[in-house]
py3Dmol code that shows the C-alpha trace and the ligand (Angstrom):
import py3Dmol

protein = """\
ATOM      1  CA  MET A   1      -8.171 -20.965  -8.429  1.00  0.00           C
ATOM      2  CA  ILE A   2      -8.026 -20.979  -4.780  1.00  0.00           C
ATOM      3  CA  PHE A   3     -10.023 -18.337  -2.964  1.00  0.00           C
ATOM      4  CA  ARG A   4     -11.495 -19.181   0.317  1.00  0.00           C
ATOM      5  CA  THR A   5     -13.174 -17.064   3.212  1.00  0.00           C
ATOM      6  CA  GLU A   6     -14.211 -18.081   6.551  1.00  0.00           C
ATOM      7  CA  GLU A   7     -16.345 -16.390   9.452  1.00  0.00           C
ATOM      8  CA  LYS A   8     -14.450 -15.039  12.275  1.00  0.00           C
ATOM      9  CA  GLU A   9     -15.404 -13.050  15.380  1.00  0.00           C
ATOM     10  CA  PHE A  10     -13.816  -9.671  16.269  1.00  0.00           C
ATOM     11  CA  LYS A  11     -14.109  -7.237  19.015  1.00  0.00           C
ATOM     12  CA  CYS A  12     -14.646  -3.766  18.077  1.00  0.00           C
ATOM     13  CA  ALA A  13     -11.733  -1.377  19.171  1.00  0.00           C
ATOM     14  CA  VAL A  14     -14.187   1.507  19.450  1.00  0.00           C
ATOM     15  CA  CYS A  15     -17.345   0.253  21.086  1.00  0.00           C
ATOM     16  CA  GLY A  16     -16.212  -3.194  22.682  1.00  0.00           C
ATOM     17  CA  GLU A  17     -19.140  -5.058  20.867  1.00  0.00           C
ATOM     18  CA  THR A  18     -18.293  -8.457  19.324  1.00  0.00           C
ATOM     19  CA  SER A  19     -19.363  -9.429  15.952  1.00  0.00           C
ATOM     20  CA  VAL A  20     -18.832 -11.902  13.115  1.00  0.00           C
ATOM     21  CA  HIS A  21     -17.059 -11.080   9.963  1.00  0.00           C
ATOM     22  CA  GLU A  22     -16.285 -12.924   6.686  1.00  0.00           C
ATOM     23  CA  VAL A  23     -12.582 -12.662   6.140  1.00  0.00           C
ATOM     24  CA  ILE A  24     -10.199 -14.172   3.356  1.00  0.00           C
ATOM     25  CA  ALA A  25      -8.681 -17.325   4.832  1.00  0.00           C
ATOM     26  CA  GLU A  26      -6.779 -18.503   1.676  1.00  0.00           C
ATOM     27  CA  GLN A  27      -5.998 -17.037  -1.615  1.00  0.00           C
ATOM     28  CA  GLU A  28      -3.819 -17.933  -4.630  1.00  0.00           C
ATOM     29  CA  ARG A  29      -1.417 -15.352  -5.879  1.00  0.00           C
ATOM     30  CA  PRO A  30      -2.412 -13.691  -9.228  1.00  0.00           C
ATOM     31  CA  THR A  31      -0.561 -15.043 -12.142  1.00  0.00           C
ATOM     32  CA  GLY A  32      -1.719 -11.972 -14.420  1.00  0.00           C
ATOM     33  CA  ALA A  33      -0.068  -8.369 -14.215  1.00  0.00           C
ATOM     34  CA  PRO A  34      -1.522  -5.782 -12.030  1.00  0.00           C
ATOM     35  CA  ASP A  35      -3.093  -2.594 -13.163  1.00  0.00           C
ATOM     36  CA  LEU A  36      -0.714   0.558 -13.231  1.00  0.00           C
ATOM     37  CA  ASP A  37      -2.143   1.596  -9.766  1.00  0.00           C
ATOM     38  CA  MET A  38      -1.079  -1.941  -8.538  1.00  0.00           C
ATOM     39  CA  ARG A  39      -4.598  -3.196  -8.482  1.00  0.00           C
ATOM     40  CA  PRO A  40      -4.059  -7.031  -8.406  1.00  0.00           C
ATOM     41  CA  ASP A  41      -5.422  -9.439 -11.095  1.00  0.00           C
ATOM     42  CA  GLU A  42      -7.670 -12.247 -10.106  1.00  0.00           C
ATOM     43  CA  PRO A  43      -8.333 -14.121  -7.762  1.00  0.00           C
ATOM     44  CA  VAL A  44      -7.194 -11.208  -5.454  1.00  0.00           C
ATOM     45  CA  ARG A  45      -9.037  -8.607  -7.262  1.00  0.00           C
ATOM     46  CA  SER A  46     -12.546  -9.796  -6.645  1.00  0.00           C
ATOM     47  CA  GLY A  47     -11.750 -10.201  -3.076  1.00  0.00           C
ATOM     48  CA  ILE A  48     -11.910  -6.476  -2.582  1.00  0.00           C
ATOM     49  CA  LYS A  49     -15.214  -6.647  -0.716  1.00  0.00           C
ATOM     50  CA  TYR A  50     -13.462  -8.583   2.188  1.00  0.00           C
ATOM     51  CA  TRP A  51     -10.748  -5.779   2.652  1.00  0.00           C
ATOM     52  CA  VAL A  52     -13.017  -3.744   4.901  1.00  0.00           C
ATOM     53  CA  SER A  53     -15.201  -4.512   7.968  1.00  0.00           C
ATOM     54  CA  LYS A  54     -17.808  -2.367   9.477  1.00  0.00           C
ATOM     55  CA  CYS A  55     -19.029  -2.797  13.176  1.00  0.00           C
ATOM     56  CA  PRO A  56     -22.657  -3.314  13.061  1.00  0.00           C
ATOM     57  CA  ASN A  57     -22.912  -1.589  16.376  1.00  0.00           C
ATOM     58  CA  CYS A  58     -20.860   1.685  16.020  1.00  0.00           C
ATOM     59  CA  GLY A  59     -20.106   1.917  12.299  1.00  0.00           C
ATOM     60  CA  TYR A  60     -16.254   1.732  12.842  1.00  0.00           C
ATOM     61  CA  CYS A  61     -14.785   0.505   9.521  1.00  0.00           C
ATOM     62  CA  ASN A  62     -11.211  -0.648   8.977  1.00  0.00           C
ATOM     63  CA  SER A  63      -9.511  -3.623   7.675  1.00  0.00           C
ATOM     64  CA  SER A  64     -10.244  -5.283  11.078  1.00  0.00           C
ATOM     65  CA  ILE A  65     -12.476  -3.608  13.547  1.00  0.00           C
ATOM     66  CA  ALA A  66     -10.090  -4.771  16.228  1.00  0.00           C
ATOM     67  CA  ILE A  67      -7.644  -2.314  15.128  1.00  0.00           C
ATOM     68  CA  PRO A  68      -7.044   0.318  17.905  1.00  0.00           C
ATOM     69  CA  VAL A  69      -8.004   4.024  17.122  1.00  0.00           C
ATOM     70  CA  LYS A  70      -6.926   7.373  18.216  1.00  0.00           C
ATOM     71  CA  PHE A  71     -10.356   8.935  18.249  1.00  0.00           C
ATOM     72  CA  THR A  72     -13.641   8.353  20.301  1.00  0.00           C
ATOM     73  CA  LYS A  73     -16.956   6.882  19.352  1.00  0.00           C
ATOM     74  CA  GLU A  74     -18.633  10.249  18.946  1.00  0.00           C
ATOM     75  CA  TYR A  75     -16.507  10.762  15.751  1.00  0.00           C
ATOM     76  CA  LEU A  76     -18.329   7.879  14.173  1.00  0.00           C
ATOM     77  CA  ASP A  77     -21.551   9.838  14.649  1.00  0.00           C
ATOM     78  CA  SER A  78     -20.380  12.809  12.822  1.00  0.00           C
ATOM     79  CA  ASP A  79     -21.704  14.066   9.543  1.00  0.00           C
ATOM     80  CA  ASN A  80     -18.319  13.916   7.946  1.00  0.00           C
ATOM     81  CA  TYR A  81     -17.743  10.282   8.847  1.00  0.00           C
ATOM     82  CA  ASN A  82     -21.273   9.280   7.475  1.00  0.00           C
ATOM     83  CA  LYS A  83     -21.304  11.431   4.275  1.00  0.00           C
ATOM     84  CA  SER A  84     -20.311   8.461   1.965  1.00  0.00           C
ATOM     85  CA  GLY A  85     -22.806   5.985   2.803  1.00  0.00           C
ATOM     86  CA  ASP A  86     -22.559   2.293   3.706  1.00  0.00           C
ATOM     87  CA  ASP A  87     -21.967   0.454   0.228  1.00  0.00           C
ATOM     88  CA  LEU A  88     -18.421  -1.020  -0.343  1.00  0.00           C
ATOM     89  CA  ALA A  89     -17.144   2.380  -1.612  1.00  0.00           C
ATOM     90  CA  GLY A  90     -18.631   4.180   1.233  1.00  0.00           C
ATOM     91  CA  ARG A  91     -17.125   1.697   3.783  1.00  0.00           C
ATOM     92  CA  PHE A  92     -13.634   2.244   2.219  1.00  0.00           C
ATOM     93  CA  MET A  93     -14.116   6.041   2.426  1.00  0.00           C
ATOM     94  CA  LYS A  94     -15.096   5.580   6.215  1.00  0.00           C
ATOM     95  CA  LYS A  95     -12.027   3.345   6.713  1.00  0.00           C
ATOM     96  CA  SER A  96     -10.012   6.117   5.007  1.00  0.00           C
ATOM     97  CA  LEU A  97     -11.287   8.678   7.545  1.00  0.00           C
ATOM     98  CA  ALA A  98     -10.600   6.359  10.451  1.00  0.00           C
ATOM     99  CA  CYS A  99      -7.069   5.789   9.196  1.00  0.00           C
ATOM    100  CA  GLU A 100      -6.476   9.382   8.663  1.00  0.00           C
ATOM    101  CA  LYS A 101      -7.485  10.200  12.365  1.00  0.00           C
ATOM    102  CA  ASN A 102      -5.199   7.339  13.275  1.00  0.00           C
ATOM    103  CA  LYS A 103      -2.394   9.124  11.236  1.00  0.00           C
ATOM    104  CA  GLU A 104      -1.958   6.046   9.033  1.00  0.00           C
ATOM    105  CA  PHE A 105      -1.781   8.290   6.066  1.00  0.00           C
ATOM    106  CA  GLU A 106      -0.613   5.731   3.411  1.00  0.00           C
ATOM    107  CA  GLU A 107      -3.560   3.407   4.349  1.00  0.00           C
ATOM    108  CA  ALA A 108      -5.915   6.415   4.383  1.00  0.00           C
ATOM    109  CA  LEU A 109      -4.764   7.262   0.823  1.00  0.00           C
ATOM    110  CA  LYS A 110      -5.106   3.654  -0.408  1.00  0.00           C
ATOM    111  CA  SER A 111      -8.553   3.235   1.081  1.00  0.00           C
ATOM    112  CA  CYS A 112      -9.795   6.130  -1.099  1.00  0.00           C
ATOM    113  CA  MET A 113      -8.168   4.230  -3.979  1.00  0.00           C
ATOM    114  CA  TYR A 114      -9.816   1.031  -3.022  1.00  0.00           C
ATOM    115  CA  ALA A 115     -13.153   2.962  -2.948  1.00  0.00           C
ATOM    116  CA  ALA A 116     -12.394   4.135  -6.488  1.00  0.00           C
ATOM    117  CA  TRP A 117     -11.883   0.506  -7.523  1.00  0.00           C
ATOM    118  CA  ALA A 118     -15.155  -0.571  -5.996  1.00  0.00           C
ATOM    119  CA  CYS A 119     -16.744   2.299  -8.091  1.00  0.00           C
ATOM    120  CA  ASP A 120     -14.983   1.092 -11.251  1.00  0.00           C
ATOM    121  CA  ASP A 121     -16.340  -2.318 -10.746  1.00  0.00           C
ATOM    122  CA  GLU A 122     -19.858  -0.713 -10.376  1.00  0.00           C
ATOM    123  CA  GLY A 123     -19.301   1.151 -13.570  1.00  0.00           C
ATOM    124  CA  ASP A 124     -19.697   4.679 -11.599  1.00  0.00           C
ATOM    125  CA  GLY A 125     -17.068   6.662 -13.272  1.00  0.00           C
ATOM    126  CA  GLU A 126     -18.148   9.964 -11.652  1.00  0.00           C
ATOM    127  CA  ARG A 127     -17.889   8.570  -8.102  1.00  0.00           C
ATOM    128  CA  ALA A 128     -14.649   6.990  -9.037  1.00  0.00           C
ATOM    129  CA  VAL A 129     -13.178  10.289  -9.806  1.00  0.00           C
ATOM    130  CA  GLU A 130     -14.362  11.702  -6.575  1.00  0.00           C
ATOM    131  CA  CYS A 131     -12.572   8.853  -4.676  1.00  0.00           C
ATOM    132  CA  ARG A 132      -9.402   9.365  -6.601  1.00  0.00           C
ATOM    133  CA  ARG A 133      -9.486  13.037  -5.860  1.00  0.00           C
ATOM    134  CA  ALA A 134     -10.053  12.335  -2.202  1.00  0.00           C
ATOM    135  CA  ALA A 135      -6.965  10.121  -2.252  1.00  0.00           C
ATOM    136  CA  VAL A 136      -4.814  12.888  -3.827  1.00  0.00           C
ATOM    137  CA  ARG A 137      -6.159  15.231  -1.334  1.00  0.00           C
ATOM    138  CA  ILE A 138      -4.601  12.987   1.506  1.00  0.00           C
ATOM    139  CA  TYR A 139      -1.406  12.996  -0.459  1.00  0.00           C
ATOM    140  CA  ASP A 140      -1.455  16.763  -0.646  1.00  0.00           C
ATOM    141  CA  THR A 141      -2.618  17.302   3.011  1.00  0.00           C
ATOM    142  CA  HIS A 142       0.050  15.153   4.525  1.00  0.00           C
ATOM    143  CA  GLY A 143       2.950  15.715   2.233  1.00  0.00           C
ATOM    144  CA  ALA A 144       5.495  15.272   4.922  1.00  0.00           C
ATOM    145  CA  ALA A 145       4.325  11.666   5.586  1.00  0.00           C
ATOM    146  CA  PHE A 146       4.880  10.819   1.770  1.00  0.00           C
ATOM    147  CA  LYS A 147       8.196  12.734   1.274  1.00  0.00           C
ATOM    148  CA  ASP A 148      10.689  10.103  -0.282  1.00  0.00           C
ATOM    149  CA  ASN A 149       7.964   7.623  -0.964  1.00  0.00           C
ATOM    150  CA  ALA A 150       8.514   6.882  -4.798  1.00  0.00           C
ATOM    151  CA  ASP A 151       5.965   4.140  -4.774  1.00  0.00           C
ATOM    152  CA  ILE A 152       3.223   6.505  -3.596  1.00  0.00           C
ATOM    153  CA  LYS A 153       4.349   9.472  -5.734  1.00  0.00           C
ATOM    154  CA  LEU A 154       4.043   7.067  -8.739  1.00  0.00           C
ATOM    155  CA  LEU A 155       0.606   6.010  -7.529  1.00  0.00           C
ATOM    156  CA  VAL A 156      -0.553   9.491  -7.338  1.00  0.00           C
ATOM    157  CA  ALA A 157       0.307  10.000 -10.912  1.00  0.00           C
ATOM    158  CA  ASP A 158      -2.153   7.338 -11.874  1.00  0.00           C
ATOM    159  CA  LEU A 159      -4.806   8.934  -9.428  1.00  0.00           C
ATOM    160  CA  LEU A 160      -4.237  11.993 -11.052  1.00  0.00           C
ATOM    161  CA  ARG A 161      -4.323  11.005 -14.587  1.00  0.00           C
ATOM    162  CA  ARG A 162      -7.568   8.677 -13.973  1.00  0.00           C
ATOM    163  CA  SER A 163      -9.280  11.656 -12.387  1.00  0.00           C
ATOM    164  CA  GLY A 164      -8.347  13.879 -15.423  1.00  0.00           C
ATOM    165  CA  ALA A 165      -5.761  16.120 -13.871  1.00  0.00           C
ATOM    166  CA  TYR A 166      -3.458  15.713 -16.982  1.00  0.00           C
ATOM    167  CA  ASP A 167      -1.815  19.113 -16.484  1.00  0.00           C
ATOM    168  CA  ARG A 168      -0.616  18.434 -13.100  1.00  0.00           C
ATOM    169  CA  VAL A 169       0.764  14.908 -14.087  1.00  0.00           C
ATOM    170  CA  ILE A 170       2.732  16.707 -16.900  1.00  0.00           C
ATOM    171  CA  ARG A 171       3.878  19.475 -14.636  1.00  0.00           C
ATOM    172  CA  ASP A 172       4.896  17.395 -11.582  1.00  0.00           C
ATOM    173  CA  TYR A 173       5.959  14.313 -13.205  1.00  0.00           C
ATOM    174  CA  LYS A 174       7.602  15.061 -16.617  1.00  0.00           C
ATOM    175  CA  ASP A 175      11.015  15.814 -15.036  1.00  0.00           C
ATOM    176  CA  ALA A 176      10.610  13.608 -12.046  1.00  0.00           C
ATOM    177  CA  ARG A 177      13.771  11.469 -11.054  1.00  0.00           C
ATOM    178  CA  TYR A 178      13.749   8.346  -8.983  1.00  0.00           C
ATOM    179  CA  GLY A 179      16.281   5.856  -7.727  1.00  0.00           C
ATOM    180  CA  SER A 180      14.666   3.039  -9.731  1.00  0.00           C
ATOM    181  CA  GLU A 181      14.961   2.534 -13.399  1.00  0.00           C
ATOM    182  CA  LEU A 182      11.555   0.651 -13.361  1.00  0.00           C
ATOM    183  CA  ILE A 183       9.846   3.567 -11.849  1.00  0.00           C
ATOM    184  CA  MET A 184      11.399   6.076 -14.197  1.00  0.00           C
ATOM    185  CA  THR A 185       9.946   3.970 -17.053  1.00  0.00           C
ATOM    186  CA  ILE A 186       6.389   3.732 -15.532  1.00  0.00           C
ATOM    187  CA  ASN A 187       6.546   7.468 -14.787  1.00  0.00           C
ATOM    188  CA  ALA A 188       7.464   8.298 -18.390  1.00  0.00           C
ATOM    189  CA  PHE A 189       4.585   6.157 -19.384  1.00  0.00           C
ATOM    190  CA  GLN A 190       2.056   7.960 -17.092  1.00  0.00           C
ATOM    191  CA  VAL A 191       3.262  11.248 -18.444  1.00  0.00           C
ATOM    192  CA  SER A 192       2.750  10.204 -22.072  1.00  0.00           C
ATOM    193  CA  LEU A 193      -0.658   8.871 -21.320  1.00  0.00           C
ATOM    194  CA  ALA A 194      -1.550  12.226 -19.664  1.00  0.00           C
ATOM    195  CA  GLU A 195      -0.294  14.172 -22.701  1.00  0.00           C
ATOM    196  CA  GLN A 196      -2.631  12.025 -24.870  1.00  0.00           C
ATOM    197  CA  GLY A 197      -5.539  12.920 -22.397  1.00  0.00           C
ATOM    198  CA  ASP A 198      -5.894   9.074 -21.514  1.00  0.00           C
ATOM    199  CA  SER A 199      -7.788   8.438 -18.268  1.00  0.00           C
ATOM    200  CA  ALA A 200      -8.348   4.814 -18.972  1.00  0.00           C
ATOM    201  CA  CYS A 201      -7.160   2.039 -16.829  1.00  0.00           C
ATOM    202  CA  HIS A 202      -3.978   0.247 -18.190  1.00  0.00           C
ATOM    203  CA  LYS A 203      -1.920  -2.850 -17.210  1.00  0.00           C
ATOM    204  CA  ALA A 204       1.431  -2.631 -15.963  1.00  0.00           C
ATOM    205  CA  THR A 205       2.454  -4.895 -18.912  1.00  0.00           C
ATOM    206  CA  GLU A 206       1.577  -2.159 -21.176  1.00  0.00           C
ATOM    207  CA  VAL A 207       4.655  -0.117 -20.067  1.00  0.00           C
ATOM    208  CA  PRO A 208       7.249  -0.367 -22.684  1.00  0.00           C
ATOM    209  CA  GLY A 209       9.945  -2.786 -21.554  1.00  0.00           C
ATOM    210  CA  VAL A 210       7.952  -4.085 -18.651  1.00  0.00           C
ATOM    211  CA  ARG A 211       7.120  -7.718 -18.482  1.00  0.00           C
ATOM    212  CA  ALA A 212       4.642  -9.595 -16.403  1.00  0.00           C
ATOM    213  CA  LYS A 213       6.149 -11.200 -13.398  1.00  0.00           C
TER     214      LYS A 213
END
"""
ligand_1 = """\
1
ZN
Zn -18.003 -0.783 17.276
"""
view = py3Dmol.view(width=600, height=400)
view.addModel(protein, "pdb")
view.setStyle({"model": 0}, {"cartoon": {"style": "trace"}})
view.addModel(ligand_1, "xyz")
view.setStyle({"model": 1}, {"stick": {}})
view.zoomTo()
view.show()
């Protein structure tokens, strides 16, 4: 299975310092099915630690520290930015805050979900729930940005269910209508899992009628 990384130099968009980061150079596409929240199968799944970089000088976290920002360096010193720590989940939460400041709301939401995935891998269920709730908060706070985005609406059903918000999944999704039959089918599956009080991770291939691509 091909998975190769390489070291590359990046100039930080916030402080201007240059630093070396390990990035994914080449990876094979997964052959197995993703999870219901679209977390990919191996080998992409294990490459998650390369999805976020942190500037060693100023603490800026993003997919690449060269991505321009709409905030100043002072924000990176704030308590709010630093509350999540510097482990993998913490770096994703910092990336989420940076993306939110940059008005990249979908990436901000997904970064909280990636933080949850990192917690899942560590077996830290409690923190994974916190991260999923943070992702839902971004969805709720920036509703206009996600209006008409069926993929994200469906993703949020999984975030809600996996953080135990079964009532909301049933209330908001039971009568949801989408333009895609596939999304309708997955939506119905999410609702049935919520009705059973099931907060576990499920594969997309478990959805009745859905086969692995
Ligand atoms: Zn920097």
